[in-house]
DRENDO-1510 file (C-alpha; in Angstrom, 1 decimal, always signed):
<recs>
REC; n; res; u; v; w
REC; 1; MET; +260.1; -1.1; +73.3 .
REC; 2; ARG; +257.0; -1.2; +75.4 .
REC; 3; SER; +256.5; -4.9; +74.9 .
REC; 4; PHE; +260.2; -5.5; +75.8 .
REC; 5; LEU; +259.6; -3.6; +79.1 .
REC; 6; GLU; +256.4; -5.4; +79.8 .
REC; 7; ARG; +258.1; -8.8; +79.2 .
REC; 8; ASN; +261.0; -8.0; +81.5 .
REC; 9; PHE; +259.4; -6.2; +84.4 .
REC; 10; PRO; +257.3; -8.0; +87.0 .
REC; 11; PRO; +253.7; -8.4; +85.7 .
REC; 12; GLY; +251.5; -5.4; +86.6 .
REC; 13; TYR; +254.5; -3.4; +87.8 .
REC; 14; ASP; +254.4; +0.3; +87.2 .
REC; 15; TYR; +257.8; +0.6; +85.5 .
REC; 16; ARG; +257.3; +4.1; +84.2 .
REC; 17; ASN; +258.0; +5.6; +87.7 .
REC; 18; GLU; +261.0; +3.4; +88.2 .
REC; 19; ILE; +262.5; +4.5; +84.8 .
REC; 20; LYS; +261.9; +8.1; +85.6 .
REC; 21; THR; +263.6; +7.7; +89.0 .
REC; 22; VAL; +266.6; +5.9; +87.6 .
REC; 23; ALA; +266.9; +8.5; +84.8 .
REC; 24; ALA; +266.8; +11.3; +87.3 .
REC; 25; ALA; +269.5; +9.6; +89.5 .
REC; 26; PHE; +271.7; +8.9; +86.4 .
REC; 27; ILE; +271.4; +12.5; +85.2 .
REC; 28; GLY; +272.2; +13.8; +88.7 .
REC; 29; GLY; +275.3; +11.6; +88.9 .
REC; 30; PHE; +276.3; +12.6; +85.4 .
REC; 31; ILE; +276.0; +16.3; +86.2 .
REC; 32; ILE; +277.9; +16.0; +89.5 .
REC; 33; SER; +280.7; +14.2; +87.7 .
REC; 34; VAL; +280.9; +16.7; +84.9 .
REC; 35; ILE; +280.8; +19.7; +87.2 .
REC; 36; GLY; +283.4; +18.2; +89.5 .
REC; 37; PHE; +285.8; +17.5; +86.6 .
REC; 38; CYS; +285.4; +20.9; +85.1 .
REC; 39; LEU; +286.1; +22.6; +88.4 .
REC; 40; GLU; +289.2; +20.5; +89.1 .
REC; 41; PHE; +290.5; +21.0; +85.5 .
REC; 42; SER; +289.8; +24.7; +85.6 .
REC; 43; ALA; +291.8; +25.0; +88.9 .
REC; 44; GLY; +294.7; +23.0; +87.4 .
REC; 45; LYS; +294.7; +25.1; +84.3 .
REC; 46; GLN; +294.6; +28.3; +86.2 .
REC; 47; SER; +297.7; +27.2; +88.1 .
REC; 48; LEU; +299.7; +27.3; +84.8 .
REC; 49; TYR; +299.2; +31.1; +84.4 .
REC; 50; ILE; +300.8; +34.1; +86.1 .
REC; 51; ARG; +298.6; +37.2; +86.5 .
REC; 52; ALA; +300.3; +40.4; +85.2 .
REC; 53; GLY; +297.8; +43.2; +85.8 .
REC; 54; ILE; +294.7; +42.1; +83.9 .
REC; 55; ASP; +296.6; +39.8; +81.6 .
REC; 56; LEU; +297.3; +36.1; +82.2 .
REC; 57; ILE; +300.7; +34.9; +81.0 .
REC; 58; LEU; +301.4; +31.2; +80.5 .
REC; 59; ASP; +304.3; +30.1; +82.7 .
REC; 60; GLU; +305.9; +27.4; +80.5 .
REC; 61; SER; +308.0; +26.1; +83.4 .
REC; 62; ARG; +304.8; +24.9; +85.2 .
REC; 63; VAL; +303.3; +21.5; +84.7 .
REC; 64; MET; +299.6; +20.7; +84.6 .
REC; 65; PRO; +298.6; +18.2; +87.3 .
REC; 66; ASP; +298.3; +14.7; +85.9 .
REC; 67; PHE; +295.0; +13.7; +84.3 .
REC; 68; ILE; +294.5; +10.9; +86.9 .
REC; 69; HIS; +294.8; +13.5; +89.7 .
REC; 70; ILE; +292.3; +15.8; +88.1 .
REC; 71; LEU; +290.0; +12.9; +87.4 .
REC; 72; GLY; +290.2; +11.9; +91.0 .
REC; 73; GLY; +286.9; +10.1; +92.0 .
REC; 74; LYS; +284.7; +12.0; +89.5 .
REC; 75; LEU; +283.6; +8.7; +87.9 .
REC; 76; ASN; +283.2; +6.9; +91.2 .
REC; 77; ILE; +279.8; +8.5; +91.7 .
REC; 78; LEU; +278.6; +6.8; +88.5 .
REC; 79; PHE; +280.0; +3.4; +89.5 .
REC; 80; ILE; +278.5; +3.6; +92.9 .
REC; 81; LEU; +275.2; +4.8; +91.4 .
REC; 82; ALA; +275.2; +1.7; +89.1 .
REC; 83; ALA; +275.7; -0.6; +92.0 .
REC; 84; LEU; +273.1; +1.0; +94.1 .
REC; 85; ILE; +270.5; +1.1; +91.3 .
REC; 86; PHE; +271.2; -2.6; +90.5 .
REC; 87; ILE; +270.8; -3.7; +94.1 .
REC; 88; SER; +267.8; -1.6; +95.0 .
REC; 89; ALA; +265.9; -2.2; +91.7 .
REC; 90; SER; +266.5; -5.9; +92.0 .
REC; 91; ALA; +265.3; -5.9; +95.6 .
REC; 92; VAL; +262.2; -3.9; +94.7 .
REC; 93; HIS; +261.4; -6.3; +91.8 .
REC; 94; TYR; +261.8; -9.4; +94.0 .
REC; 95; ALA; +259.8; -7.8; +96.8 .
REC; 96; TYR; +257.0; -7.0; +94.3 .
REC; 97; TYR; +256.3; -10.7; +93.8 .
REC; 98; HIS; +255.9; -11.2; +97.6 .
REC; 99; SER; +253.3; -8.4; +98.0 .
REC; 100; GLY; +249.7; -7.9; +97.0 .
REC; 101; SER; +248.6; -11.0; +95.1 .
REC; 102; LYS; +251.6; -13.0; +96.1 .
REC; 103; SER; +252.5; -13.9; +92.5 .
REC; 104; ILE; +255.7; -15.5; +93.7 .
REC; 105; TYR; +253.8; -18.8; +93.9 .
REC; 106; LEU; +252.7; -18.5; +90.3 .
REC; 107; MET; +256.2; -17.5; +89.1 .
REC; 108; ARG; +257.7; -20.6; +90.8 .
REC; 109; ARG; +255.3; -22.9; +89.0 .
REC; 110; LEU; +256.1; -21.6; +85.5 .
REC; 111; PRO; +257.8; -24.1; +83.2 .
REC; 112; ASN; +260.7; -21.7; +82.7 .
REC; 113; ARG; +262.2; -21.6; +86.2 .
REC; 114; PHE; +264.4; -18.6; +85.4 .
REC; 115; GLU; +261.4; -16.3; +84.5 .
REC; 116; LEU; +261.3; -14.9; +88.1 .
REC; 117; HIS; +265.0; -14.1; +88.0 .
REC; 118; ARG; +265.0; -12.7; +84.5 .
REC; 119; ARG; +262.1; -10.3; +85.3 .
REC; 120; SER; +263.8; -9.2; +88.5 .
REC; 121; LEU; +267.4; -8.8; +87.4 .
REC; 122; LEU; +267.5; -8.1; +83.7 .
REC; 123; ILE; +266.3; -4.4; +83.7 .
REC; 124; PRO; +268.5; -3.5; +86.8 .
REC; 125; PHE; +271.4; -5.1; +85.0 .
REC; 126; ILE; +270.7; -3.0; +81.9 .
REC; 127; TYR; +270.6; +0.1; +84.2 .
REC; 128; ALA; +273.9; -0.7; +85.6 .
REC; 129; LEU; +275.4; -1.5; +82.2 .
REC; 130; ILE; +274.3; +1.8; +80.8 .
REC; 131; THR; +275.7; +3.6; +83.8 .
REC; 132; ILE; +279.1; +1.9; +83.5 .
REC; 133; LEU; +279.3; +2.4; +79.7 .
REC; 134; SER; +278.5; +6.1; +80.3 .
REC; 135; ALA; +281.3; +6.3; +82.8 .
REC; 136; LEU; +283.7; +4.8; +80.4 .
REC; 137; ILE; +282.6; +7.2; +77.7 .
REC; 138; LEU; +282.9; +10.1; +80.1 .
REC; 139; LEU; +286.5; +8.9; +80.9 .
REC; 140; LEU; +287.4; +9.2; +77.2 .
REC; 141; VAL; +285.7; +12.6; +76.9 .
REC; 142; TYR; +287.5; +13.9; +80.0 .
REC; 143; TYR; +290.8; +12.6; +78.7 .
REC; 144; ALA; +290.2; +14.2; +75.3 .
REC; 145; ALA; +289.3; +17.5; +76.9 .
REC; 146; TYR; +292.3; +17.4; +79.2 .
REC; 147; MET; +294.7; +16.7; +76.3 .
REC; 148; SER; +293.2; +19.2; +73.9 .
REC; 149; LEU; +292.7; +22.1; +76.3 .
REC; 150; THR; +296.0; +21.9; +78.2 .
REC; 151; PRO; +298.9; +23.8; +76.6 .
REC; 152; ASP; +301.3; +21.2; +75.1 .
REC; 153; VAL; +304.4; +22.7; +76.9 .
REC; 154; CYS; +302.7; +22.1; +80.3 .
REC; 155; LEU; +301.7; +18.5; +79.7 .
REC; 156; ALA; +303.6; +15.8; +81.6 .
REC; 157; PRO; +304.3; +12.7; +79.4 .
REC; 158; ASP; +302.5; +9.4; +79.5 .
REC; 159; GLN; +299.1; +10.6; +80.8 .
REC; 160; TRP; +297.2; +7.6; +79.4 .
REC; 161; ARG; +299.7; +5.1; +80.8 .
REC; 162; LYS; +299.2; +6.7; +84.2 .
REC; 163; VAL; +295.5; +6.1; +83.9 .
REC; 164; TRP; +296.1; +2.4; +83.3 .
REC; 165; ARG; +298.6; +2.1; +86.2 .
REC; 166; VAL; +295.7; +2.7; +88.6 .
REC; 167; PHE; +294.1; -0.6; +87.4 .
REC; 168; GLU; +297.3; -2.6; +87.8 .
</recs>
Protein backbone atom coordinates (compact mmCIF):
# COMPACT_ATOMS: atom_id res chain seq x y z
CA MET A 1 0.00 0.00 0.00
CA ARG A 2 2.81 2.36 0.90
CA SER A 3 4.52 1.89 -2.46
CA PHE A 4 1.21 2.63 -4.24
CA LEU A 5 0.87 5.87 -2.29
CA GLU A 6 4.48 6.88 -2.89
CA ARG A 7 4.12 6.20 -6.63
CA ASN A 8 0.93 8.27 -6.91
CA PHE A 9 1.59 11.27 -4.69
CA PRO A 10 4.03 14.01 -5.65
CA PRO A 11 7.61 12.95 -4.79
CA GLY A 12 8.56 13.94 -1.25
CA TYR A 13 5.01 14.96 -0.38
CA ASP A 14 3.85 14.28 3.20
CA TYR A 15 0.75 12.30 2.26
CA ARG A 16 0.02 11.02 5.76
CA ASN A 17 -1.34 14.39 6.92
CA GLU A 18 -3.49 14.70 3.82
CA ILE A 19 -4.96 11.24 4.30
CA LYS A 20 -5.75 12.04 7.95
CA THR A 21 -7.42 15.31 6.97
CA VAL A 22 -9.48 13.70 4.23
CA ALA A 23 -10.48 10.84 6.55
CA ALA A 24 -11.57 13.32 9.23
CA ALA A 25 -13.62 15.30 6.69
CA PHE A 26 -15.19 12.10 5.36
CA ILE A 27 -16.06 10.84 8.84
CA GLY A 28 -17.51 14.25 9.76
CA GLY A 29 -19.67 14.33 6.63
CA PHE A 30 -20.75 10.74 7.24
CA ILE A 31 -21.76 11.49 10.83
CA ILE A 32 -23.66 14.65 9.85
CA SER A 33 -25.53 12.70 7.18
CA VAL A 34 -26.46 9.82 9.50
CA ILE A 35 -27.56 12.08 12.35
CA GLY A 36 -29.61 14.23 9.99
CA PHE A 37 -31.38 11.22 8.51
CA CYS A 38 -32.04 9.66 11.93
CA LEU A 39 -33.53 12.89 13.28
CA GLU A 40 -35.75 13.39 10.23
CA PHE A 41 -36.87 9.75 10.23
CA SER A 42 -37.59 9.83 13.95
CA ALA A 43 -39.72 12.95 13.56
CA GLY A 44 -41.63 11.36 10.66
CA LYS A 45 -42.21 8.17 12.60
CA GLN A 46 -43.35 10.06 15.71
CA SER A 47 -46.02 11.74 13.59
CA LEU A 48 -47.64 8.32 13.06
CA TYR A 49 -48.48 7.90 16.74
CA ILE A 50 -51.07 9.36 19.07
CA ARG A 51 -50.17 9.86 22.71
CA ALA A 52 -52.70 8.40 25.11
CA GLY A 53 -51.35 9.14 28.58
CA ILE A 54 -47.96 7.45 28.68
CA ASP A 55 -48.75 5.08 25.80
CA LEU A 56 -48.20 5.67 22.11
CA ILE A 57 -50.87 4.27 19.80
CA LEU A 58 -50.27 3.85 16.09
CA ASP A 59 -52.80 5.80 14.05
CA GLU A 60 -53.22 3.57 11.00
CA SER A 61 -54.87 6.37 9.03
CA ARG A 62 -51.66 8.42 9.01
CA VAL A 63 -49.06 8.03 6.28
CA MET A 64 -45.31 8.22 6.81
CA PRO A 65 -43.66 11.05 4.86
CA ASP A 66 -42.07 9.78 1.65
CA PHE A 67 -38.53 8.44 1.82
CA ILE A 68 -37.28 11.08 -0.60
CA HIS A 69 -38.70 13.79 1.67
CA ILE A 70 -37.02 12.32 4.75
CA LEU A 71 -33.78 11.84 2.84
CA GLY A 72 -33.85 15.47 1.75
CA GLY A 73 -30.29 16.66 1.24
CA LYS A 74 -28.71 14.30 3.75
CA LEU A 75 -26.44 12.81 1.07
CA ASN A 76 -25.63 16.15 -0.54
CA ILE A 77 -23.02 16.85 2.10
CA LEU A 78 -21.07 13.79 0.96
CA PHE A 79 -21.32 14.74 -2.73
CA ILE A 80 -20.25 18.31 -1.98
CA LEU A 81 -17.46 16.97 0.20
CA ALA A 82 -16.28 14.71 -2.65
CA ALA A 83 -16.13 17.64 -5.06
CA LEU A 84 -14.34 19.90 -2.57
CA ILE A 85 -11.80 17.24 -1.65
CA PHE A 86 -11.09 16.46 -5.30
CA ILE A 87 -10.64 20.11 -6.26
CA SER A 88 -8.61 21.14 -3.22
CA ALA A 89 -6.35 18.06 -3.11
CA SER A 90 -5.66 18.34 -6.85
CA ALA A 91 -4.80 22.02 -6.48
CA VAL A 92 -2.49 21.30 -3.53
CA HIS A 93 -0.74 18.52 -5.47
CA TYR A 94 -0.19 20.73 -8.53
CA ALA A 95 0.96 23.63 -6.33
CA TYR A 96 3.43 21.34 -4.57
CA TYR A 97 5.36 20.94 -7.83
CA HIS A 98 5.71 24.72 -8.17
CA SER A 99 7.09 25.29 -4.66
CA GLY A 100 10.37 24.46 -3.01
CA SER A 101 12.67 22.72 -5.49
CA LYS A 102 10.40 23.58 -8.45
CA SER A 103 10.16 19.94 -9.49
CA ILE A 104 7.61 20.98 -12.12
CA TYR A 105 10.49 21.36 -14.58
CA LEU A 106 11.67 17.81 -13.95
CA MET A 107 8.14 16.41 -14.22
CA ARG A 108 7.66 18.07 -17.60
CA ARG A 109 10.85 16.49 -18.95
CA LEU A 110 9.91 12.91 -18.00
CA PRO A 111 9.29 10.47 -20.88
CA ASN A 112 5.75 9.82 -19.63
CA ARG A 113 4.13 13.20 -20.08
CA PHE A 114 1.09 12.15 -18.01
CA GLU A 115 3.16 11.45 -14.88
CA LEU A 116 2.51 14.94 -13.49
CA HIS A 117 -1.25 14.65 -13.98
CA ARG A 118 -1.41 11.10 -12.62
CA ARG A 119 0.45 12.09 -9.47
CA SER A 120 -1.73 15.16 -9.02
CA LEU A 121 -5.17 13.76 -9.87
CA LEU A 122 -5.31 10.01 -9.17
CA ILE A 123 -5.44 10.09 -5.36
CA PRO A 124 -7.99 12.97 -5.24
CA PHE A 125 -10.08 11.03 -7.77
CA ILE A 126 -9.91 7.96 -5.49
CA TYR A 127 -11.00 10.14 -2.54
CA ALA A 128 -13.99 11.41 -4.51
CA LEU A 129 -14.87 7.94 -5.76
CA ILE A 130 -14.82 6.48 -2.24
CA THR A 131 -17.01 9.33 -1.00
CA ILE A 132 -19.54 8.89 -3.81
CA LEU A 133 -19.66 5.11 -3.36
CA SER A 134 -20.18 5.63 0.36
CA ALA A 135 -23.06 8.00 -0.37
CA LEU A 136 -24.68 5.39 -2.60
CA ILE A 137 -24.26 2.71 0.06
CA LEU A 138 -25.74 5.08 2.61
CA LEU A 139 -28.71 5.65 0.29
CA LEU A 140 -29.38 1.90 0.29
CA VAL A 141 -28.94 1.64 4.06
CA TYR A 142 -31.27 4.60 4.62
CA TYR A 143 -33.85 3.07 2.31
CA ALA A 144 -33.63 -0.32 4.03
CA ALA A 145 -34.02 1.34 7.44
CA TYR A 146 -36.97 3.40 6.22
CA MET A 147 -38.75 0.37 4.77
CA SER A 148 -38.07 -1.97 7.68
CA LEU A 149 -38.70 0.44 10.56
CA THR A 150 -41.86 2.06 9.19
CA PRO A 151 -45.12 0.23 9.98
CA ASP A 152 -46.45 -1.34 6.77
CA VAL A 153 -49.92 0.20 7.08
CA CYS A 154 -48.39 3.68 7.13
CA LEU A 155 -46.17 3.28 4.05
CA ALA A 156 -47.14 5.08 0.86
CA PRO A 157 -46.62 2.90 -2.22
CA ASP A 158 -43.77 3.19 -4.76
CA GLN A 159 -41.13 4.67 -2.49
CA TRP A 160 -38.20 3.44 -4.60
CA ARG A 161 -39.80 4.78 -7.79
CA LYS A 162 -40.10 8.20 -6.14
CA VAL A 163 -36.37 8.15 -5.48
CA TRP A 164 -35.61 7.60 -9.17
CA ARG A 165 -38.08 10.29 -10.27
CA VAL A 166 -35.72 12.81 -8.71
CA PHE A 167 -33.07 11.82 -11.28
CA GLU A 168 -35.42 12.01 -14.28
